[in-house]
N, C-alpha and C positions, 0 to 999 in steps of 0.2 A: 294634132299630131303631125310632122313629116314624114312623106318615108322617105326610106334608105335608097340611095342609086347603087343601082348595080354594080357599078364598076368604081375605083376609085377615083377621087376628084384630085384637080391641078389648085395649087397653091390660092390664084387666084380666084377661084370660086371658092375652094373653103375660106376665105379669109370673110367671106359673107355669106356664108353656110353652116361652116363645121357648128356643133354645140349648137344648134339652132333646136330653142325649147315654145311649143305652141302652146297655148291652153286652150280650154273645150271653145274660148271664142276665136281661134284661130284668125289671131292678131297678125298682120304680117311685120311690124319693131318685133326686134327681142323687146318681153314682157319686163314690166322692173317688181321685184316682187320685195316692197319692204314690207318684212315682217319679222318678228324675232322668234317668234314662237310657230309651233303645227298641232294641229289636233289628231288625235287618234278613235277611226270609228269604236274603240273596245281596247280596255283595259289590258287584254292577251297582244294585243299589237304593240302595245306602245314599252310590254315586256319583251316582247321578242325584238323591238329597234335598238333599245338599249343594249342586249345580248349577241347584234350585231347577228343575228338569227337572218333575219332580213334587213333590204340596204330602202332605207327611205329619210325623208327628213325629218330631225326632232326640233331641233335648234341651231339658229344661224349663224349660235360661236363657231357650231361643227358644220356647218354650210349649207347652201342657199340656192338657189335653182338659175337666180341671175348670176353669180357669182360659178353655178357649174357651168353656167353658156359661154362664161372668159375664161375657165380654167380650161374648159374642151378643145375650145377656136383655136389658145393658144399654142395647146401644147400640136395641135396638127399640122401650123405651122411649123414651129420648132423642130417637128418629127420627131418628138417626145413621147413616152408610154402616158403621161400624166405630169399635170401641172398642180400646183398649189397656187392661191393667191393672195397675199398679205395686205397689210395697209399700206406701207411702206417700203423702198428699197432697203433701204438699214434692216428693216426688220424679218426681211426674206434673208440676209446673209445669215443674221444673229440665231434663224430657226435655223439657216442647215450646220453652222459652224457649231452651233450649241447645243443640237444634237444628234453632229457625228460625236464631239466631243468630252473628253470627263478625265478626272482626273485621274495624273499620271501619262494622259496619253501626250501627243507631240505632234504640233500642224510643223510644214515649211511652206512658206508664204512667199512672193514677189516683192519688192521693199517697196514698187513702184504700184503704190495704192490709194485713193482716195482717204483723204484723211480718217475720216469715220471708221472706213474699214480695218485700216494701219491698226487704229486705237481698242475695234475688239479682239485682232489678235496680238498686237505689244501689251497691251492694259487691261483689259477685262479676262480674255479667258486664264492668264498666268495669273489672274489671281483665284483661280478654281483648279489650281494647282495642273494644268495646260504648258507644257515646255512650245513657244515659239521661236522658229528658227524664221531668219532672213536671210532670201539672195537676189541674187541681180537676176531677174528673170530673163535678160537673154544669155544668159552666159550656161549653158548647159554644164558645163564642167563642174559649175555650184552646185544644181540641180543633183546630179551624179552624187557627189559630196557629199549636200545634205539629206540624200533618201538613200546611205549604203545603212543607215540603220532603221529597222523598222521605224514606220509614221503610220497615221489615223487621219488626218485629212493635206491636202496639197491645195491654196487660194492664190487666183492669181486675177489680175485683168487684161485682157488683150485686146484692141491696145492700150496702153495703160494712159490712167490720169494726169497730169495734162501729157504729160508729152510725148504719148503716141506711140513709147514700145510697144516690140510684140513680143509674146511667148509663145515657142511653139508647141502649141497644144498638145501633136500626137509624141512629138519626141519626149516630152514632158511627162505625158498620161502616161506611156511605158515606162517609164523610170518610178512614176508613182504605183502603179500599179503592182510592179517586183518591189516593193517596199512593202507592200498592201494598204496604201493608201486611197482616201476615194477623193479625186478630183474634181474639187468646185471653183466653174470658172465666171466670175464679172463680166456678164458679154453687152456690157451695157455702151459701150463706146462700139464695137461691132454689130450690134442690133440682131434683129430676129431675121432681118434681110438678109444682109452680107456676110455674118458668117454664123458659122452651124458648130460649136465647140462638143456636143457627142458624138458625131459624124467624125470628129477626128479623133475622139476619144476618151472624152471629158465626159465623167458620170453625171455629175449634178451641173445646172447652169444655172444664176439668178440675172433676175433685170430689177433695175427700178421704172417700174413700168410706169408712173410716171414722164417719164422722159421721152423717149422716141415712141412704144407703144399709143401714150396718150396722144402728146406732140404739139399741145395746144395750150397749155402751162393752166388745169383746170382740176386737176386732181389729185391726191396722192395715190399708192398702187406699189405693188411688186408681186414677185412670183418666181417661183421656186419651181424647177421642170428637170423630170430625169426618168428611171425605172419606179413602176408602181408602187412593188413591192421595197425598195427600199425608203421611195418618199414618204411611206406608208408608217414606215418602224422606225425615222428618220426623224420627219419634217411634221407629220400629222401629230404628234403627241405635242410639239414644242408652239403648235397654230392654235391647239383644244386647249391646253393646260395656261398657256398663258395670254389666251385669250389675242393672238398677233392676229385679226377677224377683219377683212377689208368689208369695208361696207358694199350691201347692194345698189345703192346707188353710183359708187364710184366705178364698181367691178359692172352697171352698165356703160356708164361711161367711156369704160376702156372694151367694151363689148364691140360698140358701135366706132370708134377709133380706128379699131383693128381691120376696120373693111377698107380703110381710106389708107392704112399703114403704109403699104407697098409706094405707090402713087405718091405720096408725102414723102419718102426716102429716099427714090428716084430723083425725085429732082430737086431734093436740098443737097443729092451727093452731087448732081450736075453741079449748082452752084458753087459746091464748095472747091471742086476741083477748079472752073474756072476762078475763084478768088484766093483758090491755093499756088495757081500759075501767076498768079497777077504779083502776090507777094513774092514770090521767089525771084522777081525780078526788079524787086524796089530798093534802092540803095539802101535805106533805113536803117533794111530786116538783113539780119547775120544770119538766123536761120528758120527756117520751117519745117512744120511735123506734121506731115500728111501722107496715111501709107500709102495713098494714089499717086504721089511725086516717082517719079524714078529715082530723086535725089534721095529719095528715103532711106538708111544702111538697113532697112530689114525687108525691102522693094522684094524681094522674090520671095523671103516668106507671106508677104501680106500677098503677094500672086494666089501660091500655094492652098491658102486657108481662106481668103476674103475675097469673094467676091464683087466687092466695091472699097472706096476708100473710106465711106462713114460719112459724117456730118459736121465732124469739130477738124477744125484748124490750130494748132498751137503756132506763135509765132513770137520772135525775141527780138528789140528793135533796139538796137545798140545804145541807151539810155539807160539810166539812174530811175529810181521810184517816181519821181517828182516830174521824173518826162514821160514817162508811160502814163502817171498822170494827166498831163495836159493832153495827151491821145483823148484816152479813154472821156474824158470831158468835154472833148470834143466833138464827139460823133452827137450828131441827131438823126439817125437812124438806126443805130444799132445799139440795142440798151443794154446798162450793165447790172447782170444779171450771175450770179450764180449756178444759173441751171440749164440747162444744155437737152435736146433737141427737139425745140420747138419751132412751131412755123416762124415764128417771128427770130430774128440775127439774136444772138445775147453772148457777151464777151464778158467777159472776167480777169482779173487781176491775182494769179492762183496765189501770191506768194506771201499778199493781203487777205485772201478770203479763204480758200477750200484747201490752201495748204500750209497755212498761219501756223500750225501748229505744231509742224518743223523746225529745226534752229535754221538758221544761215546757211552752215556749213553741209548742212544735210538737203537743204533744197538745190545745193548747187552740188551737189552730187548727184540728183536727179535730174539737172539739166533745170532746174528751174530760178531763173533769175530775175531780179528787177526788172526788166524790161519785155519779161515773159506776160504772155496775153493769150487765154483758149477763148477761141472766137466758136464757137453753136452760130451756122451760117442756116437761116432758115429759108422761107421761100419768095421770098421780095427778087427783081428783078437783080441779078447777078454784077450790074450796069451801078445802079444804083447804090449797091454797097460800096463797089471796089470805088466810087465818089464819095462815095462817105469816110472811107478807110484815106482817101487821097486827100480830103481835106483837113481829118486830124493830122497825119504827118505833120503837113505844113505850119504845125503846133509846136513840133520839136525843137 
């Protein structure tokens, strides 16, 4: 077992040490507990476990030592009381919204959502009798009007996928709490390093830990963070009863990934800034969306609630779908993929992939045009990425 430090630890130390549980063998690396169940010394302890008179591991659908290490480490880095890990980011979103909302309840969400998140709000929850209202996330007047009546949950992502628009977390949280709502923020694009929604008034933060937390394209995972009592009441029953359980192997990969997450993200952000500035100067590019640029329409808000612009740059080339495909197909280093947050640079065409379920007028309203591309900047030399983009633009 590890000795508890006498003073609070700083972030870089927490990334390596938080949640560390050593077995009787005193191993250096975190152990991977590949077990479905656990044994009891006697029948009375088994009974006490199931009545929760004592806290111990009983079944890995409920909890697992390796999963606990990941949950405790991420909670420490996020500054949250508790964390529950899930097998995917979408299961994290579903566990929260499905746990919060019941028939007759009401949810207010920003329109600018990842396609599957939008489907949960627009298609799945209404089938259960939940009213879903959508607003322009950048318009506080629309939030104010929508939240003028009692509401159960508020859901948004900031920055948004893929147009990188921001929601004022503090202002919307104040309006939401006055309406009785729980504020849920998808912080995938903000990342645990560059954005801290809980510190700005949000109640619950969700992640696809597949993205920047693993960040190396290996496994799927999700996480929900917030106040311990609320998560125990809302999220824990959903995870236990629906089997939304992350595997011990995936949790172990994520534990090790957290050790290098800040280092990776700082380097990726520096690359993203360089690429975004280059794109902004290109005549082929009509728009660059990146919170780290002074030209971003919400640059002041970005500075207030983010410590960096993140790793994703969305840009629009003045061309049609065929022209966009010529650019994408000409790339030799940057890979075409709908994933993001990876150490390898990845690019996608949102209107035909992540947001293809929306109609063309809906995509246009969101700012997703035929020439719009979302670039997740990795750890390659940024000059090589720029050379790759320049050669691809020559195909227009």
